VEXDREN-2710 file (C-alpha; in Angstrom, 1 decimal):
% VEXDREN-2710
k/r/px/py/pz
1/MET/-0.7/11.1/-31.4
2/HIS/0.5/13.1/-28.4
3/GLU/4.0/14.2/-27.4
4/ALA/5.5/11.8/-24.9
5/LEU/6.3/13.5/-21.6
6/ASP/9.3/12.3/-19.5
7/PRO/7.9/9.9/-16.9
8/SER/10.4/11.1/-14.3
9/SER/9.3/14.7/-14.7
10/LEU/5.7/13.7/-14.4
11/VAL/6.5/11.9/-11.1
12/ASP/8.4/15.0/-9.9
13/ARG/5.4/17.2/-10.7
14/PHE/3.1/14.8/-8.8
15/LEU/5.5/14.7/-5.8
16/ASP/5.6/18.5/-5.7
17/TYR/1.8/18.6/-5.8
18/ILE/1.4/16.2/-2.9
19/ARG/4.1/18.0/-0.9
20/VAL/2.7/21.5/-1.5
21/GLU/-1.1/21.1/-2.1
22/ARG/-1.8/18.0/-0.1
23/GLY/0.7/18.6/2.7
24/LEU/1.7/14.9/3.0
25/SER/4.5/13.9/5.3
26/LYS/8.1/13.5/4.1
27/ASN/7.9/9.7/4.7
28/THR/4.7/9.4/2.7
29/ILE/6.2/11.4/-0.1
30/GLU/9.4/9.2/-0.1
31/ALA/7.2/6.1/-0.2
32/TYR/5.2/7.5/-3.1
33/ALA/8.5/8.4/-4.9
34/GLN/9.8/4.8/-4.4
35/ASP/6.5/3.2/-5.5
36/LEU/6.1/5.4/-8.6
37/GLY/9.8/4.9/-9.4
38/ALA/9.2/1.1/-9.5
39/PHE/6.1/1.7/-11.7
40/VAL/7.9/4.0/-14.1
41/GLU/10.7/1.4/-14.4
42/TYR/8.1/-1.3/-15.2
43/LEU/6.6/1.0/-17.9
44/GLY/10.1/1.8/-19.2
45/LYS/10.9/-1.9/-19.7
46/ARG/7.8/-2.2/-21.8
47/ALA/8.3/1.1/-23.7
48/ILE/5.0/2.5/-22.4
49/ASN/4.6/6.2/-21.7
50/PRO/2.4/7.2/-18.7
51/GLN/0.0/8.9/-21.1
52/ASP/-0.5/5.5/-22.9
53/VAL/-1.2/3.4/-19.8
54/THR/-4.5/1.4/-20.0
55/PRO/-6.3/-0.4/-17.2
56/GLN/-4.9/-3.6/-18.6
57/VAL/-1.3/-2.4/-18.2
58/ILE/-2.1/-1.5/-14.5
59/SER/-3.7/-4.9/-14.0
60/ASP/-0.6/-6.7/-15.4
61/TYR/1.6/-4.6/-13.0
62/ILE/-0.6/-5.5/-10.0
63/VAL/-0.4/-9.2/-10.9
64/ARG/3.4/-8.9/-11.1
65/LEU/3.4/-7.2/-7.6
66/THR/1.1/-9.7/-6.1
67/GLY/3.6/-12.5/-6.6
68/SER/6.5/-10.6/-5.0
69/PHE/5.2/-8.4/-2.3
70/SER/2.9/-8.4/0.8
71/LYS/-0.7/-7.3/0.6
72/ALA/0.3/-4.1/2.5
73/THR/3.0/-3.2/-0.1
74/VAL/0.7/-4.0/-3.0
75/ALA/-2.1/-1.8/-1.5
76/ARG/0.4/1.1/-0.9
77/ARG/1.7/0.8/-4.5
78/ILE/-1.9/0.7/-5.9
79/SER/-2.7/3.8/-3.9
80/ALA/0.4/5.6/-5.3
81/VAL/-0.5/4.7/-8.9
82/ARG/-4.2/5.6/-8.4
83/MET/-3.3/9.1/-7.0
84/PHE/-0.6/9.6/-9.7
85/PHE/-3.1/9.0/-12.5
86/ARG/-5.8/11.1/-10.8
87/PHE/-3.3/13.9/-10.7
88/LEU/-2.4/13.5/-14.4
89/ALA/-6.1/13.6/-15.3
90/SER/-6.7/16.7/-13.1
91/GLU/-3.8/18.5/-14.8
92/GLY/-5.1/17.6/-18.3
93/ILE/-2.1/15.5/-19.1
94/ILE/-4.4/12.5/-19.8
95/PRO/-8.1/12.6/-20.6
96/SER/-9.1/10.3/-17.7
97/SER/-7.4/8.0/-15.1
98/PRO/-6.9/4.4/-16.2
99/ALA/-6.6/3.6/-12.5
100/ARG/-10.0/5.1/-11.6
101/LEU/-11.6/1.6/-11.1
102/LEU/-8.7/0.1/-9.2
103/LYS/-9.6/-1.6/-5.9
104/THR/-7.1/-1.8/-3.1
105/PRO/-6.8/-5.2/-1.5
106/THR/-8.4/-5.5/1.9
107/LEU/-5.9/-5.8/4.7
108/SER/-6.5/-7.7/7.9
109/ARG/-5.7/-5.7/11.0
110/HIS/-3.9/-7.5/13.7
111/LEU/-4.7/-6.6/17.3
112/PRO/-1.7/-5.5/19.3
113/GLY/-0.3/-8.0/21.8
114/VAL/-1.3/-7.8/25.4
115/LEU/1.2/-7.3/28.3
116/SER/1.2/-9.9/31.1
117/VAL/0.6/-8.7/34.7
118/ALA/4.4/-9.1/35.4
119/GLU/5.3/-7.0/32.4
120/ILE/2.8/-4.3/33.4
121/GLU/4.3/-4.3/37.0
122/ARG/7.8/-4.0/35.6
123/LEU/6.7/-1.1/33.3
124/LEU/5.0/0.7/36.2
125/LEU/8.2/0.4/38.3
126/GLY/10.4/1.9/35.6
127/PRO/10.0/5.6/36.2
128/ASP/11.6/7.1/39.3
129/PRO/8.8/8.8/41.3
130/SER/11.4/10.8/43.3
131/THR/11.9/13.1/40.3
132/ALA/9.4/15.3/38.6
133/LYS/9.8/13.6/35.2
134/GLY/9.6/10.2/36.8
135/LEU/6.4/11.1/38.7
136/ARG/4.9/12.5/35.5
137/ASP/5.9/9.3/33.5
138/ARG/4.5/7.1/36.3
139/ALA/1.2/9.0/36.3
140/MET/0.9/8.7/32.5
141/LEU/1.6/4.9/32.6
142/GLU/-1.0/4.5/35.4
143/VAL/-3.6/6.4/33.4
144/LEU/-2.8/4.4/30.2
145/TYR/-3.1/1.1/32.1
146/GLY/-5.9/2.0/34.5
147/ALA/-8.2/3.6/32.0
148/GLY/-7.2/1.6/29.0
149/LEU/-6.4/4.6/27.0
150/ARG/-4.6/4.8/23.7
151/VAL/-1.4/6.9/23.6
152/SER/-3.2/9.4/21.3
153/GLU/-6.0/9.8/23.8
154/LEU/-3.5/10.3/26.6
155/ILE/-1.6/13.0/24.6
156/GLY/-4.9/14.8/23.9
157/LEU/-5.9/15.0/27.6
158/LYS/-6.3/18.4/29.1
159/ILE/-6.4/19.2/32.8
160/SER/-10.1/20.1/32.4
161/ASP/-10.8/16.5/31.2
162/ILE/-9.8/15.2/34.7
163/ASN/-12.3/15.3/37.6
164/LEU/-10.4/14.1/40.7
165/GLU/-13.4/14.5/43.0
166/ALA/-15.7/12.3/40.9
167/GLY/-12.8/10.0/40.0
168/PHE/-13.1/10.1/36.2
169/LEU/-11.5/11.5/33.1
170/ARG/-13.2/12.4/29.8
171/THR/-11.7/11.5/26.4
172/VAL/-13.0/12.4/23.0
END
């Protein structure tokens, strides 16, 4: 039998790891902390230490989640549990991850809504072209609308990507 380690300290070690080694964002780390806190609470109510978790324990947890949360929340929590146990295995705290065979539920992606012509016209009339900032904003909106760019593509544009003589811009 092994010595039971404090689940909260294991979660803290994992959160330190993803903060320092993986460079994940503050929001992602907070979401993982919340998700793993709920999982540790689930284990605590059943008097199960993280080192004693089996694939069946995780399956039971997922069944419990599925009845109470959206697919997106369940997928995020599964991801947190999977990464946590992968970390514990890589640190030698457990021999192998009981979550290694977990599948994340597939999520349907919804396309964003489309603006009407009237909404686009109102949007384009928003910036004040008599100011430098307004002129810049109007140009950005025109490029977004006229070229059908994503915001991330617009942000990544460089002056060298624009060819005014030929009338095109290049995005990567």
